[in-house]
PDB file of N, CA, C, O and CB in Angstrom:
ATOM      1  N   MET A   1    -237.225 103.732 123.430  1.00  0.00           N
ATOM      2  CA  MET A   1    -236.392 103.967 122.275  1.00  0.00           C
ATOM      3  C   MET A   1    -237.630 103.856 121.104  1.00  0.00           C
ATOM      4  O   MET A   1    -238.671 103.207 120.998  1.00  0.00           O
ATOM      5  CB  MET A   1    -235.014 102.758 122.137  1.00  0.00           C
ATOM      6  N   LYS A   2    -236.930 104.838 120.315  1.00  0.00           N
ATOM      7  CA  LYS A   2    -237.842 104.869 118.753  1.00  0.00           C
ATOM      8  C   LYS A   2    -237.365 103.626 118.033  1.00  0.00           C
ATOM      9  O   LYS A   2    -236.171 103.333 117.980  1.00  0.00           O
ATOM     10  CB  LYS A   2    -237.474 106.376 117.603  1.00  0.00           C
ATOM     11  N   ARG A   3    -238.506 102.765 117.376  1.00  0.00           N
ATOM     12  CA  ARG A   3    -237.848 101.750 116.386  1.00  0.00           C
ATOM     13  C   ARG A   3    -237.774 102.309 115.125  1.00  0.00           C
ATOM     14  O   ARG A   3    -238.797 102.872 114.737  1.00  0.00           O
ATOM     15  CB  ARG A   3    -238.581 100.431 116.246  1.00  0.00           C
ATOM     16  N   ILE A   4    -236.920 102.294 114.470  1.00  0.00           N
ATOM     17  CA  ILE A   4    -236.640 102.411 112.897  1.00  0.00           C
ATOM     18  C   ILE A   4    -237.064 101.441 112.020  1.00  0.00           C
ATOM     19  O   ILE A   4    -236.527 100.345 112.180  1.00  0.00           O
ATOM     20  CB  ILE A   4    -235.303 102.469 112.606  1.00  0.00           C
ATOM     21  N   ARG A   5    -237.972 101.542 111.034  1.00  0.00           N
ATOM     22  CA  ARG A   5    -238.621 100.228 110.332  1.00  0.00           C
ATOM     23  C   ARG A   5    -238.680 100.951 108.820  1.00  0.00           C
ATOM     24  O   ARG A   5    -239.426 100.357 108.041  1.00  0.00           O
ATOM     25  CB  ARG A   5    -240.412  99.639 111.069  1.00  0.00           C
ATOM     26  N   THR A   6    -238.112 101.958 108.363  1.00  0.00           N
ATOM     27  CA  THR A   6    -237.738 102.067 107.136  1.00  0.00           C
ATOM     28  C   THR A   6    -236.301 102.756 106.739  1.00  0.00           C
ATOM     29  O   THR A   6    -235.595 103.450 107.470  1.00  0.00           O
ATOM     30  CB  THR A   6    -238.770 102.696 106.595  1.00  0.00           C
ATOM     31  N   PHE A   7    -236.090 102.409 105.508  1.00  0.00           N
ATOM     32  CA  PHE A   7    -234.590 102.818 105.162  1.00  0.00           C
ATOM     33  C   PHE A   7    -234.570 104.404 105.181  1.00  0.00           C
ATOM     34  O   PHE A   7    -233.498 104.936 105.468  1.00  0.00           O
ATOM     35  CB  PHE A   7    -234.072 102.214 103.573  1.00  0.00           C
ATOM     36  N   GLU A   8    -235.562 105.125 104.926  1.00  0.00           N
ATOM     37  CA  GLU A   8    -235.196 106.683 104.885  1.00  0.00           C
ATOM     38  C   GLU A   8    -235.329 107.123 106.361  1.00  0.00           C
ATOM     39  O   GLU A   8    -234.733 108.140 106.717  1.00  0.00           O
ATOM     40  CB  GLU A   8    -236.267 107.642 103.849  1.00  0.00           C
ATOM     41  N   ALA A   9    -236.011 106.478 107.166  1.00  0.00           N
ATOM     42  CA  ALA A   9    -236.057 106.808 108.435  1.00  0.00           C
ATOM     43  C   ALA A   9    -234.823 106.519 109.470  1.00  0.00           C
ATOM     44  O   ALA A   9    -234.646 107.191 110.485  1.00  0.00           O
ATOM     45  CB  ALA A   9    -237.163 106.212 108.825  1.00  0.00           C
ATOM     46  N   LEU A  10    -234.039 105.480 109.091  1.00  0.00           N
ATOM     47  CA  LEU A  10    -232.873 105.293 109.435  1.00  0.00           C
ATOM     48  C   LEU A  10    -231.548 106.319 109.193  1.00  0.00           C
ATOM     49  O   LEU A  10    -230.653 106.696 109.950  1.00  0.00           O
ATOM     50  CB  LEU A  10    -232.749 104.201 108.919  1.00  0.00           C
ATOM     51  N   ILE A  11    -231.874 106.606 107.684  1.00  0.00           N
ATOM     52  CA  ILE A  11    -230.769 107.459 107.218  1.00  0.00           C
ATOM     53  C   ILE A  11    -231.260 109.198 107.775  1.00  0.00           C
ATOM     54  O   ILE A  11    -230.466 110.126 107.618  1.00  0.00           O
ATOM     55  CB  ILE A  11    -230.625 107.228 105.288  1.00  0.00           C
ATOM     56  N   ALA A  12    -232.118 109.334 108.171  1.00  0.00           N
ATOM     57  CA  ALA A  12    -232.745 110.769 108.872  1.00  0.00           C
ATOM     58  C   ALA A  12    -232.165 110.664 110.223  1.00  0.00           C
ATOM     59  O   ALA A  12    -231.451 111.602 110.578  1.00  0.00           O
ATOM     60  CB  ALA A  12    -234.587 110.911 108.986  1.00  0.00           C
ATOM     61  N   ALA A  13    -232.373 109.568 111.131  1.00  0.00           N
ATOM     62  CA  ALA A  13    -232.269 109.344 112.400  1.00  0.00           C
ATOM     63  C   ALA A  13    -230.706 109.847 112.931  1.00  0.00           C
ATOM     64  O   ALA A  13    -230.366 110.347 114.003  1.00  0.00           O
ATOM     65  CB  ALA A  13    -232.615 107.821 112.599  1.00  0.00           C
ATOM     66  N   LEU A  14    -229.846 109.467 111.610  1.00  0.00           N
ATOM     67  CA  LEU A  14    -228.476 109.637 112.080  1.00  0.00           C
ATOM     68  C   LEU A  14    -228.018 111.001 111.127  1.00  0.00           C
ATOM     69  O   LEU A  14    -226.834 111.225 110.875  1.00  0.00           O
ATOM     70  CB  LEU A  14    -227.479 108.111 111.819  1.00  0.00           C
ATOM     71  N   GLY A  15    -229.149 111.877 110.639  1.00  0.00           N
ATOM     72  CA  GLY A  15    -228.759 113.001 110.544  1.00  0.00           C
ATOM     73  C   GLY A  15    -228.570 113.238 108.530  1.00  0.00           C
ATOM     74  O   GLY A  15    -227.991 114.188 108.004  1.00  0.00           O
ATOM     75  N   GLY A  16    -229.175 112.198 107.870  1.00  0.00           N
ATOM     76  CA  GLY A  16    -229.122 113.005 106.430  1.00  0.00           C
ATOM     77  C   GLY A  16    -228.122 111.753 106.144  1.00  0.00           C
ATOM     78  O   GLY A  16    -227.579 110.999 106.951  1.00  0.00           O
ATOM     79  N   PRO A  17    -228.049 111.790 104.477  1.00  0.00           N
ATOM     80  CA  PRO A  17    -227.386 110.765 103.730  1.00  0.00           C
ATOM     81  C   PRO A  17    -225.456 111.055 104.690  1.00  0.00           C
ATOM     82  O   PRO A  17    -224.848 110.381 105.522  1.00  0.00           O
ATOM     83  CB  PRO A  17    -227.606 111.237 101.521  1.00  0.00           C
ATOM     84  N   SER A  18    -225.214 112.051 104.147  1.00  0.00           N
ATOM     85  CA  SER A  18    -223.742 112.974 104.184  1.00  0.00           C
ATOM     86  C   SER A  18    -223.623 112.059 105.991  1.00  0.00           C
ATOM     87  O   SER A  18    -223.068 110.971 106.139  1.00  0.00           O
ATOM     88  CB  SER A  18    -223.962 115.539 104.077  1.00  0.00           C
ATOM     89  N   LYS A  19    -224.139 112.681 106.875  1.00  0.00           N
ATOM     90  CA  LYS A  19    -223.904 112.226 108.161  1.00  0.00           C
ATOM     91  C   LYS A  19    -224.201 110.994 108.702  1.00  0.00           C
ATOM     92  O   LYS A  19    -223.696 110.629 109.764  1.00  0.00           O
ATOM     93  CB  LYS A  19    -224.390 112.931 108.847  1.00  0.00           C
ATOM     94  N   ALA A  20    -225.052 110.251 108.005  1.00  0.00           N
ATOM     95  CA  ALA A  20    -225.101 108.829 108.245  1.00  0.00           C
ATOM     96  C   ALA A  20    -223.926 107.801 107.548  1.00  0.00           C
ATOM     97  O   ALA A  20    -223.682 106.688 108.012  1.00  0.00           O
ATOM     98  CB  ALA A  20    -226.486 108.432 107.754  1.00  0.00           C
ATOM     99  N   ALA A  21    -223.271 108.347 106.403  1.00  0.00           N
ATOM    100  CA  ALA A  21    -222.156 107.671 106.114  1.00  0.00           C
ATOM    101  C   ALA A  21    -221.074 107.851 107.031  1.00  0.00           C
ATOM    102  O   ALA A  21    -220.381 106.918 107.438  1.00  0.00           O
ATOM    103  CB  ALA A  21    -221.777 107.968 104.911  1.00  0.00           C
ATOM    104  N   GLN A  22    -220.916 109.139 107.381  1.00  0.00           N
ATOM    105  CA  GLN A  22    -219.880 109.540 108.397  1.00  0.00           C
ATOM    106  C   GLN A  22    -220.106 108.659 109.407  1.00  0.00           C
ATOM    107  O   GLN A  22    -219.114 108.103 109.879  1.00  0.00           O
ATOM    108  CB  GLN A  22    -219.927 110.986 108.908  1.00  0.00           C
ATOM    109  N   ARG A  23    -221.089 108.422 109.813  1.00  0.00           N
ATOM    110  CA  ARG A  23    -221.163 107.649 111.537  1.00  0.00           C
ATOM    111  C   ARG A  23    -221.154 106.327 110.901  1.00  0.00           C
ATOM    112  O   ARG A  23    -220.826 105.563 111.809  1.00  0.00           O
ATOM    113  CB  ARG A  23    -222.824 107.942 112.799  1.00  0.00           C
ATOM    114  N   LEU A  24    -221.300 105.787 110.053  1.00  0.00           N
ATOM    115  CA  LEU A  24    -220.949 104.395 109.631  1.00  0.00           C
ATOM    116  C   LEU A  24    -219.631 104.163 108.943  1.00  0.00           C
ATOM    117  O   LEU A  24    -219.332 103.086 108.428  1.00  0.00           O
ATOM    118  CB  LEU A  24    -221.964 103.913 108.740  1.00  0.00           C
ATOM    119  N   GLY A  25    -219.043 104.971 108.956  1.00  0.00           N
ATOM    120  CA  GLY A  25    -217.712 104.780 108.637  1.00  0.00           C
ATOM    121  C   GLY A  25    -217.539 104.706 106.708  1.00  0.00           C
ATOM    122  O   GLY A  25    -216.632 104.164 106.076  1.00  0.00           O
ATOM    123  N   ARG A  26    -218.375 105.221 106.335  1.00  0.00           N
ATOM    124  CA  ARG A  26    -218.706 104.797 104.821  1.00  0.00           C
ATOM    125  C   ARG A  26    -218.485 106.136 103.893  1.00  0.00           C
ATOM    126  O   ARG A  26    -218.174 107.168 104.487  1.00  0.00           O
ATOM    127  CB  ARG A  26    -220.424 104.205 104.666  1.00  0.00           C
ATOM    128  N   LYS A  27    -218.630 106.168 102.492  1.00  0.00           N
ATOM    129  CA  LYS A  27    -218.481 107.076 101.847  1.00  0.00           C
ATOM    130  C   LYS A  27    -220.144 107.447 101.704  1.00  0.00           C
ATOM    131  O   LYS A  27    -221.029 106.656 102.029  1.00  0.00           O
ATOM    132  CB  LYS A  27    -217.563 106.753 100.645  1.00  0.00           C
ATOM    133  N   PRO A  28    -220.416 108.989 101.081  1.00  0.00           N
ATOM    134  CA  PRO A  28    -221.608 109.151 100.955  1.00  0.00           C
ATOM    135  C   PRO A  28    -222.187 107.943  99.299  1.00  0.00           C
ATOM    136  O   PRO A  28    -223.183 107.230  99.184  1.00  0.00           O
ATOM    137  CB  PRO A  28    -221.727 111.005 100.886  1.00  0.00           C
ATOM    138  N   GLN A  29    -221.355 108.133  98.586  1.00  0.00           N
ATOM    139  CA  GLN A  29    -221.769 107.075  97.491  1.00  0.00           C
ATOM    140  C   GLN A  29    -222.446 105.790  97.920  1.00  0.00           C
ATOM    141  O   GLN A  29    -223.276 105.231  97.204  1.00  0.00           O
ATOM    142  CB  GLN A  29    -220.555 106.632  96.746  1.00  0.00           C
ATOM    143  N   SER A  30    -222.069 105.332  99.118  1.00  0.00           N
ATOM    144  CA  SER A  30    -222.458 103.985  99.711  1.00  0.00           C
ATOM    145  C   SER A  30    -224.165 104.080  99.988  1.00  0.00           C
ATOM    146  O   SER A  30    -225.022 103.346  99.496  1.00  0.00           O
ATOM    147  CB  SER A  30    -221.504 103.695 101.260  1.00  0.00           C
ATOM    148  N   VAL A  31    -224.352 105.153 100.875  1.00  0.00           N
ATOM    149  CA  VAL A  31    -225.792 105.566 100.924  1.00  0.00           C
ATOM    150  C   VAL A  31    -226.727 105.454 100.090  1.00  0.00           C
ATOM    151  O   VAL A  31    -227.836 104.963 100.302  1.00  0.00           O
ATOM    152  CB  VAL A  31    -225.906 106.588 101.082  1.00  0.00           C
ATOM    153  N   THR A  32    -226.284 105.949  99.008  1.00  0.00           N
ATOM    154  CA  THR A  32    -226.875 106.317  97.391  1.00  0.00           C
ATOM    155  C   THR A  32    -226.926 104.849  96.773  1.00  0.00           C
ATOM    156  O   THR A  32    -227.925 104.429  96.188  1.00  0.00           O
ATOM    157  CB  THR A  32    -225.668 107.483  96.290  1.00  0.00           C
ATOM    158  N   ASN A  33    -225.618 104.017  96.976  1.00  0.00           N
ATOM    159  CA  ASN A  33    -225.963 102.529  96.485  1.00  0.00           C
ATOM    160  C   ASN A  33    -226.748 101.720  97.270  1.00  0.00           C
ATOM    161  O   ASN A  33    -227.349 100.870  96.614  1.00  0.00           O
ATOM    162  CB  ASN A  33    -224.822 101.740  96.300  1.00  0.00           C
ATOM    163  N   TRP A  34    -226.975 101.694  98.636  1.00  0.00           N
ATOM    164  CA  TRP A  34    -227.892 101.108  99.742  1.00  0.00           C
ATOM    165  C   TRP A  34    -229.278 101.286  99.531  1.00  0.00           C
ATOM    166  O   TRP A  34    -230.185 100.455  99.480  1.00  0.00           O
ATOM    167  CB  TRP A  34    -227.621 101.685 101.051  1.00  0.00           C
ATOM    168  N   ARG A  35    -229.280 102.672  99.405  1.00  0.00           N
ATOM    169  CA  ARG A  35    -230.711 103.182  99.021  1.00  0.00           C
ATOM    170  C   ARG A  35    -231.282 102.459  97.503  1.00  0.00           C
ATOM    171  O   ARG A  35    -232.456 102.146  97.303  1.00  0.00           O
ATOM    172  CB  ARG A  35    -230.602 105.002  98.850  1.00  0.00           C
ATOM    173  N   ARG A  36    -230.362 102.319  96.700  1.00  0.00           N
ATOM    174  CA  ARG A  36    -231.056 102.040  95.432  1.00  0.00           C
ATOM    175  C   ARG A  36    -231.376 100.404  95.457  1.00  0.00           C
ATOM    176  O   ARG A  36    -232.112  99.877  94.622  1.00  0.00           O
ATOM    177  CB  ARG A  36    -230.065 102.519  94.090  1.00  0.00           C
ATOM    178  N   ARG A  37    -230.729  99.691  96.514  1.00  0.00           N
ATOM    179  CA  ARG A  37    -231.013  98.315  96.691  1.00  0.00           C
ATOM    180  C   ARG A  37    -232.002  98.409  97.460  1.00  0.00           C
ATOM    181  O   ARG A  37    -233.010  97.719  97.309  1.00  0.00           O
ATOM    182  CB  ARG A  37    -230.012  97.458  97.185  1.00  0.00           C
ATOM    183  N   GLY A  38    -231.891  99.082  98.187  1.00  0.00           N
ATOM    184  CA  GLY A  38    -233.301  98.796  99.121  1.00  0.00           C
ATOM    185  C   GLY A  38    -232.789  98.353 100.467  1.00  0.00           C
ATOM    186  O   GLY A  38    -233.668  98.159 101.306  1.00  0.00           O
ATOM    187  N   TYR A  39    -231.664  98.175 100.805  1.00  0.00           N
ATOM    188  CA  TYR A  39    -231.182  97.317 102.115  1.00  0.00           C
ATOM    189  C   TYR A  39    -229.864  98.075 102.591  1.00  0.00           C
ATOM    190  O   TYR A  39    -229.216  98.801 101.837  1.00  0.00           O
ATOM    191  CB  TYR A  39    -230.804  95.547 101.730  1.00  0.00           C
ATOM    192  N   PHE A  40    -229.575  97.859 103.764  1.00  0.00           N
ATOM    193  CA  PHE A  40    -227.959  98.131 104.207  1.00  0.00           C
ATOM    194  C   PHE A  40    -227.388  96.494 104.290  1.00  0.00           C
ATOM    195  O   PHE A  40    -228.063  95.465 104.255  1.00  0.00           O
ATOM    196  CB  PHE A  40    -227.785  99.102 106.045  1.00  0.00           C
ATOM    197  N   PRO A  41    -226.070  96.630 104.400  1.00  0.00           N
ATOM    198  CA  PRO A  41    -225.329  95.538 104.141  1.00  0.00           C
ATOM    199  C   PRO A  41    -225.452  94.822 105.818  1.00  0.00           C
ATOM    200  O   PRO A  41    -225.627  95.513 106.822  1.00  0.00           O
ATOM    201  CB  PRO A  41    -223.667  96.010 103.475  1.00  0.00           C
ATOM    202  N   ALA A  42    -225.326  93.438 105.822  1.00  0.00           N
ATOM    203  CA  ALA A  42    -225.363  93.107 107.102  1.00  0.00           C
ATOM    204  C   ALA A  42    -224.073  93.347 108.128  1.00  0.00           C
ATOM    205  O   ALA A  42    -224.159  93.222 109.350  1.00  0.00           O
ATOM    206  CB  ALA A  42    -225.705  91.805 107.032  1.00  0.00           C
ATOM    207  N   ALA A  43    -223.102  93.642 107.551  1.00  0.00           N
ATOM    208  CA  ALA A  43    -221.970  93.767 108.258  1.00  0.00           C
ATOM    209  C   ALA A  43    -221.808  95.254 109.083  1.00  0.00           C
ATOM    210  O   ALA A  43    -220.887  95.622 109.812  1.00  0.00           O
ATOM    211  CB  ALA A  43    -220.862  93.510 107.246  1.00  0.00           C
ATOM    212  N   LEU A  44    -223.055  95.963 108.686  1.00  0.00           N
ATOM    213  CA  LEU A  44    -223.040  97.262 109.499  1.00  0.00           C
ATOM    214  C   LEU A  44    -224.079  97.113 110.406  1.00  0.00           C
ATOM    215  O   LEU A  44    -224.542  98.184 110.798  1.00  0.00           O
ATOM    216  CB  LEU A  44    -223.227  98.581 108.684  1.00  0.00           C
ATOM    217  N   TRP A  45    -224.602  96.076 110.871  1.00  0.00           N
ATOM    218  CA  TRP A  45    -225.748  95.999 111.822  1.00  0.00           C
ATOM    219  C   TRP A  45    -225.326  96.547 113.188  1.00  0.00           C
ATOM    220  O   TRP A  45    -225.989  97.316 113.885  1.00  0.00           O
ATOM    221  CB  TRP A  45    -226.261  94.513 111.971  1.00  0.00           C
ATOM    222  N   PHE A  46    -223.886  95.934 113.517  1.00  0.00           N
ATOM    223  CA  PHE A  46    -223.732  96.645 114.941  1.00  0.00           C
ATOM    224  C   PHE A  46    -223.183  98.074 115.000  1.00  0.00           C
ATOM    225  O   PHE A  46    -223.298  98.703 116.053  1.00  0.00           O
ATOM    226  CB  PHE A  46    -222.780  95.826 115.816  1.00  0.00           C
ATOM    227  N   VAL A  47    -222.569  98.645 113.891  1.00  0.00           N
ATOM    228  CA  VAL A  47    -222.097  99.825 113.710  1.00  0.00           C
ATOM    229  C   VAL A  47    -223.388 100.882 113.612  1.00  0.00           C
ATOM    230  O   VAL A  47    -223.428 102.012 114.097  1.00  0.00           O
ATOM    231  CB  VAL A  47    -221.174  99.761 112.481  1.00  0.00           C
ATOM    232  N   ALA A  48    -224.234 100.332 112.996  1.00  0.00           N
ATOM    233  CA  ALA A  48    -225.785 100.900 112.771  1.00  0.00           C
ATOM    234  C   ALA A  48    -226.342 101.107 114.039  1.00  0.00           C
ATOM    235  O   ALA A  48    -226.605 102.240 114.443  1.00  0.00           O
ATOM    236  CB  ALA A  48    -226.812  99.891 111.960  1.00  0.00           C
ATOM    237  N   SER A  49    -226.573  99.921 114.806  1.00  0.00           N
ATOM    238  CA  SER A  49    -226.989  99.916 116.096  1.00  0.00           C
ATOM    239  C   SER A  49    -226.589 100.677 117.028  1.00  0.00           C
ATOM    240  O   SER A  49    -227.367 101.289 117.761  1.00  0.00           O
ATOM    241  CB  SER A  49    -226.865  98.976 116.508  1.00  0.00           C
ATOM    242  N   ASP A  50    -225.166 100.738 117.124  1.00  0.00           N
ATOM    243  CA  ASP A  50    -224.341 101.839 117.975  1.00  0.00           C
ATOM    244  C   ASP A  50    -224.877 102.925 117.861  1.00  0.00           C
ATOM    245  O   ASP A  50    -225.526 103.355 118.815  1.00  0.00           O
ATOM    246  CB  ASP A  50    -222.971 102.089 117.653  1.00  0.00           C
ATOM    247  N   ALA A  51    -224.743 103.802 116.469  1.00  0.00           N
ATOM    248  CA  ALA A  51    -224.922 104.909 115.980  1.00  0.00           C
ATOM    249  C   ALA A  51    -226.434 105.284 116.508  1.00  0.00           C
ATOM    250  O   ALA A  51    -226.717 106.228 117.246  1.00  0.00           O
ATOM    251  CB  ALA A  51    -224.654 104.850 114.480  1.00  0.00           C
ATOM    252  N   LEU A  52    -227.236 104.421 116.012  1.00  0.00           N
ATOM    253  CA  LEU A  52    -228.831 104.430 116.402  1.00  0.00           C
ATOM    254  C   LEU A  52    -229.031 104.831 118.162  1.00  0.00           C
ATOM    255  O   LEU A  52    -229.682 105.795 118.566  1.00  0.00           O
ATOM    256  CB  LEU A  52    -229.548 102.627 116.044  1.00  0.00           C
ATOM    257  N   ALA A  53    -228.474 104.072 118.831  1.00  0.00           N
ATOM    258  CA  ALA A  53    -228.739 104.096 120.059  1.00  0.00           C
ATOM    259  C   ALA A  53    -228.108 105.424 120.590  1.00  0.00           C
ATOM    260  O   ALA A  53    -228.743 105.885 121.538  1.00  0.00           O
ATOM    261  CB  ALA A  53    -228.287 102.858 120.684  1.00  0.00           C
ATOM    262  N   GLU A  54    -227.046 106.133 120.224  1.00  0.00           N
ATOM    263  CA  GLU A  54    -226.752 107.533 120.612  1.00  0.00           C
ATOM    264  C   GLU A  54    -227.842 108.273 120.574  1.00  0.00           C
ATOM    265  O   GLU A  54    -228.012 109.124 121.447  1.00  0.00           O
ATOM    266  CB  GLU A  54    -225.797 108.168 119.837  1.00  0.00           C
ATOM    267  N   VAL A  55    -228.811 108.074 119.519  1.00  0.00           N
ATOM    268  CA  VAL A  55    -229.724 109.182 119.118  1.00  0.00           C
ATOM    269  C   VAL A  55    -230.899 108.630 119.978  1.00  0.00           C
ATOM    270  O   VAL A  55    -231.625 109.576 120.284  1.00  0.00           O
ATOM    271  CB  VAL A  55    -230.034 109.378 117.373  1.00  0.00           C
ATOM    272  N   GLY A  56    -231.316 107.557 120.437  1.00  0.00           N
ATOM    273  CA  GLY A  56    -232.241 106.726 120.933  1.00  0.00           C
ATOM    274  C   GLY A  56    -233.243 106.170 120.024  1.00  0.00           C
ATOM    275  O   GLY A  56    -234.466 106.181 120.161  1.00  0.00           O
ATOM    276  N   CYS A  57    -232.537 105.681 119.073  1.00  0.00           N
ATOM    277  CA  CYS A  57    -233.709 104.677 118.143  1.00  0.00           C
ATOM    278  C   CYS A  57    -232.944 103.313 118.203  1.00  0.00           C
ATOM    279  O   CYS A  57    -231.861 103.174 118.773  1.00  0.00           O
ATOM    280  CB  CYS A  57    -234.016 105.219 116.204  1.00  0.00           C
ATOM    281  N   ARG A  58    -233.616 102.337 117.560  1.00  0.00           N
ATOM    282  CA  ARG A  58    -233.157 101.165 117.268  1.00  0.00           C
ATOM    283  C   ARG A  58    -233.646 100.823 116.092  1.00  0.00           C
ATOM    284  O   ARG A  58    -234.828 101.118 115.913  1.00  0.00           O
ATOM    285  CB  ARG A  58    -233.377 100.287 118.162  1.00  0.00           C
ATOM    286  N   ALA A  59    -232.924 100.131 114.986  1.00  0.00           N
ATOM    287  CA  ALA A  59    -233.049  99.774 113.989  1.00  0.00           C
ATOM    288  C   ALA A  59    -233.808  98.246 113.690  1.00  0.00           C
ATOM    289  O   ALA A  59    -233.317  97.181 114.065  1.00  0.00           O
ATOM    290  CB  ALA A  59    -231.883  99.977 113.630  1.00  0.00           C
ATOM    291  N   ASP A  60    -235.083  98.368 112.952  1.00  0.00           N
ATOM    292  CA  ASP A  60    -235.792  96.802 112.137  1.00  0.00           C
ATOM    293  C   ASP A  60    -234.577  95.886 111.522  1.00  0.00           C
ATOM    294  O   ASP A  60    -233.958  96.040 110.469  1.00  0.00           O
ATOM    295  CB  ASP A  60    -236.979  97.238 110.520  1.00  0.00           C
ATOM    296  N   GLN A  61    -234.453  94.942 112.476  1.00  0.00           N
ATOM    297  CA  GLN A  61    -233.444  93.918 111.505  1.00  0.00           C
ATOM    298  C   GLN A  61    -233.667  93.574 109.989  1.00  0.00           C
ATOM    299  O   GLN A  61    -232.741  93.085 109.341  1.00  0.00           O
ATOM    300  CB  GLN A  61    -233.460  92.505 112.108  1.00  0.00           C
ATOM    301  N   SER A  62    -234.796  93.806 109.465  1.00  0.00           N
ATOM    302  CA  SER A  62    -235.350  93.764 108.271  1.00  0.00           C
ATOM    303  C   SER A  62    -234.744  94.650 107.212  1.00  0.00           C
ATOM    304  O   SER A  62    -234.701  94.360 106.016  1.00  0.00           O
ATOM    305  CB  SER A  62    -236.634  94.025 108.436  1.00  0.00           C
ATOM    306  N   LEU A  63    -234.325  95.650 107.705  1.00  0.00           N
ATOM    307  CA  LEU A  63    -233.549  96.863 106.937  1.00  0.00           C
ATOM    308  C   LEU A  63    -231.988  96.279 106.674  1.00  0.00           C
ATOM    309  O   LEU A  63    -231.290  97.017 105.980  1.00  0.00           O
ATOM    310  CB  LEU A  63    -233.505  98.447 108.011  1.00  0.00           C
ATOM    311  N   PHE A  64    -231.484  95.265 107.065  1.00  0.00           N
ATOM    312  CA  PHE A  64    -230.101  94.709 106.893  1.00  0.00           C
ATOM    313  C   PHE A  64    -230.436  93.438 106.139  1.00  0.00           C
ATOM    314  O   PHE A  64    -231.334  92.668 106.480  1.00  0.00           O
ATOM    315  CB  PHE A  64    -229.251  94.440 108.337  1.00  0.00           C
ATOM    316  N   ARG A  65    -229.529  93.252 104.933  1.00  0.00           N
ATOM    317  CA  ARG A  65    -229.383  91.992 104.052  1.00  0.00           C
ATOM    318  C   ARG A  65    -228.390  90.565 104.972  1.00  0.00           C
ATOM    319  O   ARG A  65    -227.185  90.319 105.023  1.00  0.00           O
ATOM    320  CB  ARG A  65    -228.428  92.637 102.446  1.00  0.00           C
ATOM    321  N   PHE A  66    -229.421  89.995 105.488  1.00  0.00           N
ATOM    322  CA  PHE A  66    -228.681  88.715 106.386  1.00  0.00           C
ATOM    323  C   PHE A  66    -228.634  87.654 105.611  1.00  0.00           C
ATOM    324  O   PHE A  66    -229.764  87.426 105.179  1.00  0.00           O
ATOM    325  CB  PHE A  66    -229.418  88.202 107.739  1.00  0.00           C
ATOM    326  N   GLU A  67    -227.663  86.712 105.141  1.00  0.00           N
ATOM    327  CA  GLU A  67    -227.852  85.801 104.320  1.00  0.00           C
ATOM    328  C   GLU A  67    -228.521  84.598 105.219  1.00  0.00           C
ATOM    329  O   GLU A  67    -228.276  84.465 106.418  1.00  0.00           O
ATOM    330  CB  GLU A  67    -226.544  85.514 103.589  1.00  0.00           C
ATOM    331  N   LYS A  68    -229.263  83.873 104.588  1.00  0.00           N
ATOM    332  CA  LYS A  68    -230.057  82.542 105.341  1.00  0.00           C
ATOM    333  C   LYS A  68    -228.941  81.653 105.308  1.00  0.00           C
ATOM    334  O   LYS A  68    -228.092  81.788 104.427  1.00  0.00           O
ATOM    335  CB  LYS A  68    -231.527  81.793 104.510  1.00  0.00           C
ATOM    336  N   GLY A  69    -228.847  80.719 106.210  1.00  0.00           N
ATOM    337  CA  GLY A  69    -227.725  79.449 106.462  1.00  0.00           C
ATOM    338  C   GLY A  69    -228.678  78.384 105.866  1.00  0.00           C
ATOM    339  O   GLY A  69    -229.904  78.317 105.780  1.00  0.00           O
ATOM    340  N   LYS A  70    -227.621  77.543 105.471  1.00  0.00           N
ATOM    341  CA  LYS A  70    -228.388  76.198 104.855  1.00  0.00           C
ATOM    342  C   LYS A  70    -228.532  75.376 106.035  1.00  0.00           C
ATOM    343  O   LYS A  70    -227.603  75.153 106.811  1.00  0.00           O
ATOM    344  CB  LYS A  70    -227.525  75.300 103.612  1.00  0.00           C
ATOM    345  N   ARG A  71    -229.781  74.899 106.171  1.00  0.00           N
ATOM    346  CA  ARG A  71    -229.847  73.775 107.435  1.00  0.00           C
ATOM    347  C   ARG A  71    -229.620  72.487 106.670  1.00  0.00           C
ATOM    348  O   ARG A  71    -229.688  72.296 105.455  1.00  0.00           O
ATOM    349  CB  ARG A  71    -231.459  73.695 108.369  1.00  0.00           C
ATOM    350  N   LYS A  72    -229.313  71.583 107.727  1.00  0.00           N
ATOM    351  CA  LYS A  72    -228.845  70.170 107.222  1.00  0.00           C
ATOM    352  C   LYS A  72    -229.891  69.176 107.877  1.00  0.00           C
ATOM    353  O   LYS A  72    -229.803  67.965 107.674  1.00  0.00           O
ATOM    354  CB  LYS A  72    -227.181  69.775 107.712  1.00  0.00           C
TER     355      LYS A  72
END
């Protein structure tokens, strides 16, 4: 399975911005916003992972913005 390590590679693996938005259940403008921010929302981790698995890829978790929990 090919490992995806960059934002642009993930979008390309899903077929480009419009197709990626469709596969992730979002509008194309969302892809533009994510590109500007430089990361995908953590809420899309599972959806993106499933979509990438369909094309023989897997994403590096660092491409998604996960919040760090507070330790006590």
